[in-house]
GUDO-961296 format. One record per residue (C-alpha): x, y, z; residue number from 0. Coordinates in steps of 0.5 Angstrom, whole numbers, plus 2048, in hexadecimal, padded with zeros to 3 digits. Each point is the difference from the previous one (the first is absolute). Layout:
BEGIN
<site u="X" v="Y" w="Z" k="NUM"/>
...
end
This chain:
BEGIN
<site u="800" v="800" w="800" k="0"/>
<site u="803" v="807" w="7FE" k="1"/>
<site u="7FE" v="804" w="806" k="2"/>
<site u="803" v="7FB" w="805" k="3"/>
<site u="807" v="7FF" w="7FC" k="4"/>
<site u="800" v="808" w="800" k="5"/>
<site u="7FF" v="7FF" w="808" k="6"/>
<site u="806" v="7FB" w="800" k="7"/>
<site u="804" v="805" w="7FC" k="8"/>
<site u="7FF" v="805" w="805" k="9"/>
<site u="802" v="7FD" w="806" k="10"/>
<site u="807" v="802" w="7FD" k="11"/>
<site u="802" v="806" w="805" k="12"/>
<site u="804" v="803" w="7FA" k="13"/>
<site u="7FA" v="7FF" w="7FB" k="14"/>
<site u="7FB" v="802" w="804" k="15"/>
<site u="803" v="807" w="802" k="16"/>
<site u="802" v="801" w="7F9" k="17"/>
<site u="7F9" v="7FF" w="7FD" k="18"/>
<site u="7FB" v="801" w="806" k="19"/>
<site u="7FE" v="807" w="7FF" k="20"/>
<site u="7F9" v="802" w="7FF" k="21"/>
<site u="800" v="7FC" w="7F9" k="22"/>
<site u="800" v="7F9" w="805" k="23"/>
<site u="7FA" v="802" w="804" k="24"/>
<site u="7FC" v="7FA" w="803" k="25"/>
<site u="7FA" v="803" w="7FC" k="26"/>
<site u="803" v="7FE" w="7F9" k="27"/>
<site u="7FF" v="7F8" w="803" k="28"/>
<site u="7FA" v="7FC" w="801" k="29"/>
<site u="7FC" v="800" w="806" k="30"/>
<site u="803" v="7FA" w="804" k="31"/>
<site u="807" v="801" w="7FE" k="32"/>
<site u="7FF" v="808" w="801" k="33"/>
<site u="800" v="7FE" w="808" k="34"/>
<site u="806" v="7FC" w="7FF" k="35"/>
<site u="804" v="806" w="7FD" k="36"/>
<site u="7FD" v="804" w="805" k="37"/>
<site u="804" v="7FC" w="805" k="38"/>
<site u="806" v="800" w="7FC" k="39"/>
<site u="800" v="807" w="800" k="40"/>
<site u="7FF" v="801" w="808" k="41"/>
<site u="806" v="7FB" w="801" k="42"/>
<site u="805" v="803" w="7FB" k="43"/>
<site u="7FF" v="807" w="803" k="44"/>
<site u="801" v="7FD" w="807" k="45"/>
<site u="806" v="7FB" w="7FF" k="46"/>
<site u="806" v="7FF" w="7FC" k="47"/>
<site u="803" v="7FB" w="7FB" k="48"/>
<site u="7FC" v="7FC" w="7FB" k="49"/>
<site u="7F9" v="7FC" w="802" k="50"/>
<site u="7FE" v="7F9" w="800" k="51"/>
<site u="7F9" v="7FD" w="7FF" k="52"/>
<site u="800" v="7FD" w="806" k="53"/>
<site u="802" v="808" w="803" k="54"/>
<site u="7FA" v="803" w="7FD" k="55"/>
<site u="7FB" v="7FA" w="801" k="56"/>
<site u="801" v="800" w="808" k="57"/>
<site u="7FF" v="808" w="800" k="58"/>
<site u="7FA" v="7FF" w="7FB" k="59"/>
<site u="7FD" v="7FC" w="805" k="60"/>
<site u="802" v="804" w="806" k="61"/>
<site u="7FD" v="806" w="7FD" k="62"/>
<site u="7F9" v="7FC" w="7FE" k="63"/>
<site u="7FF" v="7FC" w="806" k="64"/>
<site u="7F8" v="801" w="7FF" k="65"/>
<site u="800" v="7FC" w="7FA" k="66"/>
<site u="7FA" v="7FB" w="7FF" k="67"/>
<site u="803" v="7F9" w="7FF" k="68"/>
<site u="7FE" v="800" w="7F8" k="69"/>
<site u="804" v="806" w="7FF" k="70"/>
<site u="806" v="7FD" w="804" k="71"/>
<site u="800" v="7FA" w="7FB" k="72"/>
<site u="800" v="805" w="7FA" k="73"/>
<site u="806" v="804" w="802" k="74"/>
<site u="804" v="7F9" w="803" k="75"/>
<site u="7FE" v="7FE" w="7F8" k="76"/>
<site u="803" v="807" w="7FE" k="77"/>
<site u="806" v="800" w="804" k="78"/>
<site u="802" v="7F8" w="7FE" k="79"/>
<site u="7FF" v="802" w="7F9" k="80"/>
<site u="804" v="807" w="801" k="81"/>
<site u="806" v="7FB" w="803" k="82"/>
<site u="800" v="7FC" w="7FA" k="83"/>
<site u="800" v="806" w="7FB" k="84"/>
<site u="807" v="801" w="7FC" k="85"/>
<site u="802" v="808" w="801" k="86"/>
<site u="800" v="804" w="7F9" k="87"/>
<site u="806" v="803" w="7FD" k="88"/>
<site u="801" v="807" w="802" k="89"/>
<site u="7FF" v="803" w="7F9" k="90"/>
<site u="7F9" v="7FC" w="7FF" k="91"/>
<site u="7FE" v="801" w="807" k="92"/>
<site u="800" v="808" w="7FF" k="93"/>
<site u="7FC" v="7FF" w="7F9" k="94"/>
<site u="7FB" v="7FC" w="804" k="95"/>
<site u="800" v="806" w="805" k="96"/>
<site u="7FF" v="805" w="7FB" k="97"/>
<site u="7FA" v="7FC" w="7FD" k="98"/>
<site u="7FC" v="7FF" w="806" k="99"/>
<site u="801" v="807" w="802" k="100"/>
<site u="7FE" v="803" w="7F9" k="101"/>
<site u="7FA" v="7FB" w="801" k="102"/>
<site u="7FE" v="802" w="807" k="103"/>
<site u="800" v="808" w="7FE" k="104"/>
<site u="7FC" v="7FE" w="7FA" k="105"/>
<site u="7FB" v="7FD" w="804" k="106"/>
<site u="7FF" v="806" w="804" k="107"/>
<site u="800" v="804" w="7F9" k="108"/>
<site u="7FB" v="7FB" w="7FE" k="109"/>
<site u="7FB" v="801" w="806" k="110"/>
<site u="800" v="807" w="800" k="111"/>
<site u="7FE" v="800" w="7F8" k="112"/>
<site u="7FA" v="7FC" w="802" k="113"/>
<site u="7FE" v="805" w="806" k="114"/>
<site u="801" v="805" w="7FA" k="115"/>
<site u="7FB" v="7FC" w="7FC" k="116"/>
<site u="7FC" v="7FF" w="805" k="117"/>
<site u="7FF" v="807" w="803" k="118"/>
<site u="802" v="7FE" w="807" k="119"/>
<site u="806" v="804" w="7FE" k="120"/>
<site u="800" v="808" w="7FE" k="121"/>
<site u="807" v="803" w="801" k="122"/>
<site u="806" v="7FF" w="7FC" k="123"/>
<site u="804" v="801" w="806" k="124"/>
<site u="801" v="7F8" w="802" k="125"/>
<site u="802" v="7FF" w="7F9" k="126"/>
<site u="805" v="806" w="801" k="127"/>
<site u="803" v="7FD" w="806" k="128"/>
<site u="801" v="7F9" w="7FE" k="129"/>
<site u="804" v="803" w="7FA" k="130"/>
<site u="804" v="804" w="804" k="131"/>
<site u="801" v="7FA" w="805" k="132"/>
<site u="802" v="7FB" w="7FB" k="133"/>
<site u="803" v="804" w="7FA" k="134"/>
<site u="807" v="7FF" w="801" k="135"/>
<site u="7FF" v="7F9" w="802" k="136"/>
<site u="7FF" v="7FE" w="7F8" k="137"/>
<site u="806" v="803" w="7FE" k="138"/>
<site u="804" v="7FA" w="7FD" k="139"/>
<site u="805" v="7FE" w="804" k="140"/>
<site u="807" v="7FE" w="7FC" k="141"/>
<site u="806" v="7FC" w="802" k="142"/>
<site u="805" v="803" w="7FB" k="143"/>
<site u="807" v="7FD" w="7FF" k="144"/>
<site u="805" v="805" w="7FE" k="145"/>
<site u="804" v="7FE" w="7FA" k="146"/>
<site u="808" v="7FF" w="801" k="147"/>
<site u="804" v="806" w="7FF" k="148"/>
<site u="806" v="7FD" w="802" k="149"/>
<site u="806" v="802" w="7FB" k="150"/>
<site u="801" v="7F8" w="7FF" k="151"/>
<site u="7F8" v="800" w="7FE" k="152"/>
<site u="801" v="806" w="7FB" k="153"/>
<site u="806" v="7FD" w="7FD" k="154"/>
<site u="7FD" v="7F9" w="7FF" k="155"/>
<site u="7FA" v="803" w="7FD" k="156"/>
<site u="804" v="805" w="7FB" k="157"/>
<site u="803" v="7F9" w="7FE" k="158"/>
<site u="7FA" v="7FD" w="7FE" k="159"/>
<site u="7FE" v="806" w="7FC" k="160"/>
<site u="803" v="7FC" w="7FA" k="161"/>
<site u="7FF" v="7F9" w="801" k="162"/>
<site u="7FE" v="7FF" w="7F9" k="163"/>
<site u="805" v="803" w="7FB" k="164"/>
<site u="7FE" v="803" w="7F9" k="165"/>
<site u="804" v="7FC" w="7FA" k="166"/>
<site u="800" v="806" w="7FC" k="167"/>
<site u="807" v="803" w="801" k="168"/>
<site u="7FE" v="807" w="7FE" k="169"/>
<site u="7FA" v="800" w="805" k="170"/>
<site u="804" v="7FC" w="806" k="171"/>
<site u="805" v="805" w="800" k="172"/>
<site u="7FB" v="806" w="802" k="173"/>
<site u="7FB" v="7FB" w="803" k="174"/>
<site u="803" v="7FA" w="803" k="175"/>
<site u="7FA" v="7FC" w="801" k="176"/>
<site u="7F9" v="7FF" w="804" k="177"/>
<site u="7FE" v="7FC" w="806" k="178"/>
<site u="7F9" v="7FD" w="804" k="179"/>
<site u="7FB" v="806" w="801" k="180"/>
<site u="802" v="804" w="7FA" k="181"/>
<site u="7FB" v="802" w="7FB" k="182"/>
<site u="803" v="801" w="7F9" k="183"/>
<site u="7FC" v="804" w="7FB" k="184"/>
<site u="802" v="7FF" w="7F9" k="185"/>
<site u="7FC" v="804" w="7FA" k="186"/>
<site u="801" v="800" w="7F9" k="187"/>
<site u="7FC" v="801" w="7F9" k="188"/>
<site u="7FD" v="7FA" w="7FD" k="189"/>
<site u="805" v="7FC" w="7FC" k="190"/>
<site u="806" v="803" w="803" k="191"/>
<site u="803" v="7F9" w="804" k="192"/>
<site u="7FC" v="800" w="807" k="193"/>
<site u="800" v="7F9" w="800" k="194"/>
<site u="806" v="7FF" w="7FD" k="195"/>
<site u="803" v="805" w="806" k="196"/>
<site u="7FD" v="7FB" w="806" k="197"/>
<site u="802" v="7FA" w="7FC" k="198"/>
<site u="808" v="802" w="7FF" k="199"/>
<site u="800" v="803" w="808" k="200"/>
<site u="7FD" v="7F9" w="802" k="201"/>
<site u="803" v="7FB" w="7FB" k="202"/>
<site u="805" v="803" w="7FD" k="203"/>
<site u="808" v="7FE" w="801" k="204"/>
<site u="801" v="802" w="808" k="205"/>
<site u="7F9" v="802" w="800" k="206"/>
<site u="7FB" v="7FF" w="807" k="207"/>
<site u="7FF" v="7F9" w="7FE" k="208"/>
<site u="807" v="7FE" w="800" k="209"/>
<site u="802" v="804" w="806" k="210"/>
<site u="7FB" v="7FB" w="804" k="211"/>
<site u="7F9" v="805" w="800" k="212"/>
<site u="7FA" v="7FC" w="7FF" k="213"/>
<site u="7FC" v="804" w="7FB" k="214"/>
<site u="7F8" v="800" w="7FF" k="215"/>
<site u="7FE" v="803" w="7F9" k="216"/>
<site u="7F9" v="802" w="800" k="217"/>
<site u="7FE" v="802" w="7F9" k="218"/>
<site u="7F9" v="802" w="7FE" k="219"/>
<site u="801" v="804" w="7F9" k="220"/>
<site u="804" v="7FB" w="7FB" k="221"/>
<site u="7FF" v="7F9" w="800" k="222"/>
<site u="804" v="7FC" w="805" k="223"/>
<site u="804" v="7FC" w="7FB" k="224"/>
<site u="803" v="806" w="7FC" k="225"/>
<site u="802" v="802" w="807" k="226"/>
<site u="803" v="7FA" w="802" k="227"/>
<site u="803" v="800" w="7F9" k="228"/>
<site u="804" v="806" w="801" k="229"/>
<site u="802" v="7FE" w="807" k="230"/>
<site u="803" v="7F9" w="7FC" k="231"/>
<site u="804" v="805" w="7FB" k="232"/>
<site u="802" v="804" w="806" k="233"/>
<site u="803" v="7FA" w="804" k="234"/>
<site u="803" v="7FD" w="7FA" k="235"/>
<site u="803" v="806" w="7FD" k="236"/>
<site u="7FD" v="7FD" w="7F9" k="237"/>
<site u="7FA" v="802" w="7FC" k="238"/>
<site u="7FA" v="7FC" w="7FF" k="239"/>
<site u="803" v="7FD" w="7F9" k="240"/>
<site u="806" v="7FF" w="803" k="241"/>
<site u="7FD" v="7FC" w="806" k="242"/>
<site u="7FC" v="7FC" w="7FB" k="243"/>
<site u="807" v="7FE" w="7FC" k="244"/>
<site u="804" v="7FE" w="806" k="245"/>
<site u="7FB" v="7FE" w="806" k="246"/>
<site u="805" v="7FC" w="804" k="247"/>
<site u="804" v="807" w="801" k="248"/>
<site u="7FA" v="804" w="801" k="249"/>
<site u="7FE" v="7FB" w="805" k="250"/>
<site u="807" v="800" w="804" k="251"/>
<site u="800" v="808" w="801" k="252"/>
<site u="7F8" v="800" w="802" k="253"/>
<site u="800" v="7FA" w="805" k="254"/>
<site u="804" v="804" w="805" k="255"/>
<site u="7FB" v="805" w="801" k="256"/>
<site u="7FA" v="7FD" w="7FE" k="257"/>
<site u="7FF" v="7FD" w="807" k="258"/>
<site u="800" v="807" w="803" k="259"/>
<site u="7FA" v="803" w="7FB" k="260"/>
<site u="7F9" v="7FF" w="800" k="261"/>
<site u="7FB" v="803" w="7FA" k="262"/>
<site u="7F9" v="801" w="802" k="263"/>
<site u="7FB" v="802" w="7FB" k="264"/>
<site u="7FC" v="805" w="805" k="265"/>
<site u="7FA" v="803" w="7FB" k="266"/>
<site u="7FB" v="803" w="804" k="267"/>
<site u="803" v="7FF" w="806" k="268"/>
<site u="800" v="806" w="806" k="269"/>
<site u="806" v="801" w="805" k="270"/>
<site u="7FC" v="7FC" w="805" k="271"/>
<site u="801" v="7FA" w="7FC" k="272"/>
<site u="807" v="802" w="7FF" k="273"/>
<site u="801" v="801" w="808" k="274"/>
<site u="7FE" v="7F9" w="801" k="275"/>
<site u="805" v="7FD" w="7FB" k="276"/>
<site u="805" v="804" w="803" k="277"/>
<site u="7FF" v="7FE" w="807" k="278"/>
<site u="800" v="7F8" w="7FD" k="279"/>
<site u="806" v="801" w="7FC" k="280"/>
<site u="804" v="805" w="804" k="281"/>
<site u="804" v="803" w="7FA" k="282"/>
<site u="806" v="804" w="800" k="283"/>
<site u="7FE" v="804" w="7FA" k="284"/>
<site u="7F9" v="801" w="7FD" k="285"/>
<site u="7FF" v="803" w="7F9" k="286"/>
<site u="7F9" v="802" w="7FF" k="287"/>
<site u="7FF" v="801" w="7F8" k="288"/>
<site u="7FC" v="804" w="800" k="289"/>
<site u="7FF" v="803" w="807" k="290"/>
<site u="7FB" v="805" w="7FE" k="291"/>
<site u="7FB" v="7FA" w="7FE" k="292"/>
<site u="800" v="7FD" w="807" k="293"/>
<site u="7FD" v="806" w="802" k="294"/>
<site u="7F9" v="800" w="803" k="295"/>
<site u="7FC" v="806" w="7FC" k="296"/>
<site u="7FB" v="802" w="806" k="297"/>
<site u="800" v="807" w="7FD" k="298"/>
<site u="800" v="803" w="7F9" k="299"/>
<site u="806" v="804" w="802" k="300"/>
<site u="806" v="7FC" w="7FE" k="301"/>
<site u="805" v="804" w="804" k="302"/>
<site u="7FC" v="7FE" w="806" k="303"/>
<site u="7FF" v="7F9" w="7FF" k="304"/>
<site u="807" v="7FF" w="7FD" k="305"/>
<site u="803" v="804" w="806" k="306"/>
<site u="7FC" v="7FB" w="805" k="307"/>
<site u="803" v="7FA" w="7FC" k="308"/>
<site u="807" v="803" w="801" k="309"/>
<site u="7FF" v="800" w="807" k="310"/>
<site u="7FE" v="7F9" w="800" k="311"/>
<site u="806" v="7FE" w="7FC" k="312"/>
<site u="805" v="804" w="805" k="313"/>
<site u="7FC" v="7FC" w="806" k="314"/>
<site u="801" v="7FA" w="7FD" k="315"/>
<site u="808" v="801" w="7FF" k="316"/>
<site u="801" v="802" w="807" k="317"/>
<site u="7FB" v="7FB" w="803" k="318"/>
<site u="803" v="7FA" w="7FC" k="319"/>
<site u="807" v="803" w="800" k="320"/>
<site u="800" v="7FF" w="7F8" k="321"/>
<site u="802" v="805" w="7FB" k="322"/>
<site u="7FA" v="802" w="7FC" k="323"/>
<site u="802" v="802" w="7F8" k="324"/>
<site u="7F9" v="804" w="7FE" k="325"/>
<site u="801" v="800" w="7F8" k="326"/>
<site u="7FB" v="806" w="7FD" k="327"/>
<site u="7FF" v="804" w="7FA" k="328"/>
<site u="802" v="807" w="7FE" k="329"/>
<site u="7FB" v="805" w="7FD" k="330"/>
<site u="800" v="802" w="7F9" k="331"/>
<site u="804" v="806" w="802" k="332"/>
<site u="806" v="7FC" w="801" k="333"/>
<site u="800" v="7FE" w="7F9" k="334"/>
<site u="806" v="801" w="7FC" k="335"/>
<site u="804" v="804" w="806" k="336"/>
<site u="806" v="7FD" w="803" k="337"/>
<site u="800" v="804" w="806" k="338"/>
<site u="7F9" v="7FE" w="804" k="339"/>
<site u="7FE" v="801" w="807" k="340"/>
<site u="7FB" v="7FE" w="805" k="341"/>
<site u="7FA" v="805" w="7FD" k="342"/>
<site u="800" v="7FB" w="7FA" k="343"/>
<site u="7FD" v="7FA" w="804" k="344"/>
<site u="7FA" v="7FE" w="7FD" k="345"/>
<site u="7FA" v="801" w="805" k="346"/>
<site u="804" v="802" w="806" k="347"/>
<site u="805" v="806" w="800" k="348"/>
<site u="801" v="800" w="807" k="349"/>
<site u="7FC" v="7FB" w="804" k="350"/>
<site u="805" v="7FA" w="7FE" k="351"/>
<site u="806" v="804" w="800" k="352"/>
<site u="7FF" v="802" w="807" k="353"/>
<site u="800" v="7F8" w="802" k="354"/>
<site u="807" v="7FE" w="7FC" k="355"/>
<site u="806" v="7FF" w="803" k="356"/>
<site u="803" v="800" w="7F9" k="357"/>
<site u="7FD" v="802" w="7F9" k="358"/>
<site u="803" v="7FF" w="7F9" k="359"/>
<site u="7FD" v="802" w="7FA" k="360"/>
<site u="803" v="7FD" w="7FA" k="361"/>
<site u="800" v="804" w="7F9" k="362"/>
<site u="803" v="7FF" w="7F9" k="363"/>
<site u="802" v="805" w="7FB" k="364"/>
<site u="7FB" v="803" w="7FB" k="365"/>
<site u="7FF" v="7FD" w="7FA" k="366"/>
<site u="804" v="803" w="7FA" k="367"/>
<site u="7FC" v="800" w="7FA" k="368"/>
<site u="802" v="7FC" w="7FA" k="369"/>
<site u="804" v="7FB" w="805" k="370"/>
<site u="7FF" v="7F8" w="7FF" k="371"/>
<site u="802" v="7FE" w="807" k="372"/>
<site u="7FE" v="801" w="807" k="373"/>
<site u="805" v="804" w="804" k="374"/>
<site u="802" v="7FB" w="806" k="375"/>
<site u="803" v="806" w="804" k="376"/>
<site u="7FB" v="800" w="807" k="377"/>
<site u="801" v="806" w="805" k="378"/>
<site u="7FE" v="7FE" w="807" k="379"/>
<site u="7FE" v="806" w="804" k="380"/>
<site u="800" v="800" w="807" k="381"/>
<site u="7FB" v="805" w="802" k="382"/>
<site u="7FF" v="7FE" w="807" k="383"/>
<site u="806" v="7FC" w="805" k="384"/>
<site u="7FF" v="7FF" w="807" k="385"/>
<site u="805" v="7FB" w="801" k="386"/>
<site u="808" v="800" w="802" k="387"/>
<site u="803" v="806" w="7FC" k="388"/>
<site u="7FA" v="803" w="7FE" k="389"/>
<site u="803" v="801" w="7F9" k="390"/>
<site u="7FB" v="803" w="7FB" k="391"/>
<site u="801" v="801" w="7F8" k="392"/>
<site u="800" v="7FC" w="7FA" k="393"/>
<site u="804" v="7FA" w="7FE" k="394"/>
<site u="801" v="7FE" w="7F8" k="395"/>
<site u="800" v="7F8" w="7FE" k="396"/>
<site u="7FE" v="7FC" w="7FB" k="397"/>
<site u="7FA" v="7FB" w="7FF" k="398"/>
<site u="802" v="7F9" w="7FC" k="399"/>
<site u="7F8" v="7FF" w="7FF" k="400"/>
<site u="801" v="7F9" w="7FD" k="401"/>
<site u="804" v="7FE" w="806" k="402"/>
<site u="7FC" v="804" w="805" k="403"/>
<site u="806" v="803" w="803" k="404"/>
<site u="802" v="807" w="802" k="405"/>
<site u="808" v="801" w="800" k="406"/>
<site u="804" v="806" w="801" k="407"/>
end
């Protein structure tokens, strides 16, 4: 019985002194147990140290000598049950006391409400007095565990900021890498190389998968087979035609990283589903391609629901200690531009950016009239960087589209 277990916990002097107060009045208990609590309060005020059930029982019968035989038998049974109870853990006992107290106050408020309804109470003064008496008692009580601010802890955390290194040399020279808890926002115009970018980072030479990171890729735009093909090409450093021509070589290069890569077609899924998968799989790296399509559209304003989704994604990163890479589109304003910024993000110019630890916006050179081949140069605009060093600027590299590799 919860109330008896709570009484057993209150026999401990230290806990009683700490939590008795006005929130643990006898009135919060049911009628019969309330009388035992009154005896316990009297004993605690007159004696020192912990009490035993036998102590309280002896005092109880001394103070209630005129009880009928039936009442005495009922209380003897209660004390026998109390003696068999196991004390509640202190933090749980605190919660139980708070709940019983709120229920007791709630009953008083409800009774007063009935009096208003029945017309037996005309003045609001009793309600005002109740509010004054109990208002402060409903302020949430929290136990705060402060963060470790020792120099050793800070240095250790700083080292973990770059747990997974970038494998694009020019990018790594400026931003060493990422770690669990980070939200990385990657944006680009269509047909710029977004999928190849994360395929290169994960599966390319010395990529995150090769470093030992467990990588989960959730794709809701391209068919997963096409995404998987890019990962195979990046890992093997071969075009798909070269893979078909020499499957054995491709397999020997692909197998060492394949065990660390999981791809899932996530069409029509939302972030709640994403969180469930992350909780189960516990990845080090989570790729959301495309991140915006996992957002729940609970309003017509894209900036609002995309910001909410970005907050959710960041919380997933922090809660499950994984790096979330959110792929996104740049708006038409960025078309043909080499230097792009966060104001060119599709649907949300500020909301998503505000949550990101790192924002990399990929651009390419404008089309040259009469040119028969696509320019392979790509520009990584680091528009936001809260990671180690905080570098901002533009990094120039090359995209080998056939092999889905970024090189520099």
